[in-house]
RODO-2510 file (C-alpha; in nm, 4 decimals, decimal comma):
residues 121
     n   res          X          Y          Z
     1     m     0,0000     0,0000     0,0000
     2     l     0,1397     0,3393    -0,0980
     3     n     0,1606     0,6150     0,1578
     4     n     0,0133     0,9335     0,0051
     5     r     0,0868     1,1495     0,3098
     6     k     0,2732     1,4766     0,2626
     7     s     0,4380     1,4348     0,6031
     8     p     0,4839     1,1318     0,8296
     9     r     0,2539     1,0528     1,1208
    10     i     0,4054     1,0614     1,4668
    11     k     0,2235     0,8599     1,7323
    12     t     0,1963     1,0895     2,0316
    13     v    -0,0644     1,1730     2,2935
    14     l    -0,0880     1,5471     2,3564
    15     p    -0,3570     1,7314     2,5519
    16     v    -0,5391     1,9940     2,3441
    17     k    -0,8557     2,1983     2,3827
    18     i    -1,1156     2,1815     2,1076
    19     s    -1,3573     2,4707     2,0573
    20     i    -1,6767     2,4403     1,8567
    21     g    -1,8905     2,7516     1,8748
    22     t    -1,9024     2,8478     2,2443
    23     s    -1,8188     2,4977     2,3728
    24     t    -1,4606     2,4085     2,4741
    25     d    -1,3565     2,0564     2,5734
    26     p    -1,0263     1,8861     2,6571
    27     v    -0,9303     1,6080     2,4114
    28     h    -0,6020     1,4475     2,3053
    29     t    -0,4088     1,3609     1,9944
    30     v    -0,3512     1,0015     1,8884
    31     d    -0,1012     1,0931     1,6208
    32     i     0,0142     1,4151     1,4574
    33     t     0,1591     1,5360     1,1276
    34     d     0,2833     1,8749     1,0108
    35     t    -0,0599     1,9447     0,8612
    36     g    -0,3078     1,7676     1,0890
    37     a    -0,3772     1,5054     1,3519
    38     q    -0,6023     1,2296     1,4734
    39     l    -0,7982     1,3282     1,7838
    40     g    -0,9275     1,0942     2,0522
    41     g    -1,1447     1,1390     2,3592
    42     l    -1,4087     1,3319     2,1657
    43     r    -1,7577     1,3384     2,3070
    44     t    -1,9013     1,6196     2,0947
    45     r    -2,0847     1,5332     1,7741
    46     l    -1,8694     1,6262     1,4755
    47     e    -1,9258     1,6059     1,1009
    48     p    -1,6722     1,5996     0,8168
    49     g    -1,6244     1,9496     0,6789
    50     m    -1,6873     2,1258     1,0126
    51     t    -1,4368     2,3906     1,1199
    52     i    -1,3051     2,3741     1,4766
    53     s    -1,0418     2,5593     1,6779
    54     l    -0,7665     2,3832     1,8691
    55     r    -0,5500     2,5294     2,1427
    56     r    -0,2158     2,3756     2,2349
    57     g    -0,0240     2,5815     2,4894
    58     s    -0,0102     2,9373     2,3547
    59     h    -0,0901     2,8255     1,9985
    60     k    -0,4381     2,8400     1,8502
    61     a    -0,5430     2,7383     1,4978
    62     k    -0,8457     2,6438     1,2914
    63     f    -0,8838     2,2883     1,1598
    64     r    -1,1270     2,1099     0,9293
    65     i    -1,2770     1,7747     1,0266
    66     a    -1,1716     1,5265     0,7549
    67     w    -1,3376     1,2127     0,8972
    68     v    -1,5128     1,0864     1,2120
    69     r    -1,5336     0,7320     1,3538
    70     q    -1,7449     0,6066     1,6439
    71     l    -1,5267     0,4016     1,8845
    72     g    -1,7829     0,3454     2,1558
    73     p    -2,1165     0,4751     2,2763
    74     n    -1,9588     0,7947     2,4112
    75     e    -1,6320     0,8295     2,2227
    76     l    -1,5377     0,9481     1,8755
    77     r    -1,2124     0,9717     1,6831
    78     a    -1,1596     1,2353     1,4179
    79     g    -0,9006     1,3184     1,1569
    80     i    -0,8321     1,6901     1,1235
    81     e    -0,6509     1,9089     0,8701
    82     c    -0,4980     2,2423     0,9631
    83     l    -0,6452     2,5466     0,7889
    84     e    -0,3880     2,7826     0,9459
    85     p    -0,0506     2,6049     0,9310
    86     q     0,1915     2,7198     1,2004
    87     k     0,5448     2,6163     1,2681
    88     d     0,5674     2,4243     1,5967
    89     f     0,1908     2,4241     1,6645
    90     w     0,2246     2,0887     1,8432
    91     e     0,5263     2,2053     2,0497
    92     v     0,6930     1,8682     1,9904
    93     n     1,0564     1,8069     1,9027
    94     r     1,0118     1,6073     1,5813
    95     s     1,3796     1,5171     1,5564
    96     s     1,5036     1,1770     1,6668
    97     d     1,4543     1,1446     2,0421
    98     t     1,7049     0,9508     2,2492
    99     r     1,4401     0,8196     2,4924
   100     a     1,2708     0,4878     2,4328
   101     d     0,9262     0,5011     2,2690
   102     g     0,7727     0,3381     2,5763
   103     e     0,8980     0,6169     2,7992
   104     q     0,7584     0,8807     2,5599
   105     d     0,4197     0,7054     2,5492
   106     s     0,4084     0,6749     2,9291
   107     n     0,4951     1,0407     2,9782
   108     a     0,2355     1,1485     2,7215
   109     v    -0,0380     0,9373     2,8840
   110     m     0,0481     1,0756     3,2280
   111     t     0,0278     1,4307     3,0883
   112     v    -0,3186     1,3659     2,9460
   113     l    -0,4403     1,1991     3,2660
   114     s    -0,3162     1,4822     3,4873
   115     h    -0,4750     1,7384     3,2525
   116     c    -0,8067     1,5515     3,2638
   117     a    -0,7923     1,5237     3,6432
   118     r    -0,7271     1,8998     3,6786
   119     s    -1,0131     1,9848     3,4439
   120     g    -1,2617     1,7525     3,6170
   121     w    -1,2819     1,4876     3,3447
***
């Protein structure tokens, strides 16, 4: 199978805030690219083509919903494409990391869990 992606996917869990209209919810990435991401932990109904805002640290950008999949009764996954490309939006060092992947995954999961606990999720 050929990979038609413009940039490679990086599996990483990052806490982000999604805004749709006046509603803001904490969610997380499943993987990221230079031009988009896959979001997990979604509980808000989304449709392909919708425009959303994401906030990651001090960065904010608009994204378009490319696809949505139902994972469970109360959880969705969505693929998003950035409408306002920014350098370093994800605030992730994309160069080769010297830590083991398992350590990165563990740290990312702990970050998401602590964020969710602070926000009452």
